[in-house]
N, C-alpha and C positions, 0 to 999 in steps of 0.2 A: 532343394536346399536354399536357393536364392530367395524364394518366397518367404521362407522362415526368417532369413536375415533381414529382409525388408520389414516384416512384421515386428521383429524385435526392435529395430531402430525406431520404427513408428511409435511403438509402445513407450520406448525410452523418452522420445520427444514429448509425447503426451504426458508422461509422468512429470517431466520438467515443467510443463505448463500448469499442471495441477498443483505442483509444489509452489510455483510462482503465484498462482491464484490464492492458495492458502496463506502464504507468507504475507502477501499484500493485504489480505483481509484482516489478519491478526495485527499487522502494523497499523492499518487504518483505525481499527477499534482501539488499539493501545494509545495511539497519538491523540485521539479525541478524548480518551479517559484522562490523559495527562493535561490536555487543554482544559477540560472540565475542572480538574483539581486546581489548576493555575488560576482560573477565574473565580471559583466558589470558595475554595479553602485557603489557598496561599495568597490570593489577591495580587499576583504578579502581573495579571492581565485584566483588562476590563471586558465588558460584555461584547465589545466590538473587536476583540482579539488584538488589542494594542498593548504593548508592554507599559505597565504603570509601576515604576519602581517605588519601593518604600523611601521615605525621606532619608537623605544622606546626612551624616553628621557634618557639622561645619568644617570646612577645609578639606574634606574628602573628595576624591574625584567623583564625577557623576556616575551613578550606576547604569549598567547596560544589561541587555538581555544575555543570559548565560546559554550554554550549550543545550540544556534540556528544553528551554523555550524555543530556541532556534530550530532544533531537530524536530520537536513536536509540530511546529508550524510547517516545516519542510515536508515531513512525512504526511501530515494531514492534507497537504496540497498535491503531492505526487501519488500517494497510494490509491486514491480513487481512479486516477488515469490508468495506472498499471492494472488495476482490477478490471476495468472496462476492457482494456487491451487483451488481457489473458482470457477473459470470458468470451470476447468476440472471436479470438483465434480458436478456442475450443469449440465454439458453436459452428464456425465455418468448417473446421476439420470434421466434425461429427456429421454435418450436412453433406459434405463432399463424400465422406465414407459411405453414408447410407445411399447416396445416389449411385455410387459405383456398385454397391451391393445389389441395388434394384435393377441396374442394367445387366448385370451378369446372370440374373435369375431368369 
């Protein structure tokens, strides 16, 4: 019975890592899609990914980057790191599991 509980916990941890990997990949792709649109369609950013606001009317406060631009840049920077981390953990776990399996045979 103890072996089944360990296997169940291990599978649940692995499921969490797979969920993290899938989420970060979707977030990474989505953030770059938004950045692409910001550069090519909406022209809020230039090709060097710097915020380039439209001209402000006279007397108006200077425009600043909004939440979508800030979040897209933040996610585009952190999602690759989390993707690499989750992939590395899954590979290390898989390698360790196969080594344990080969030793027991």
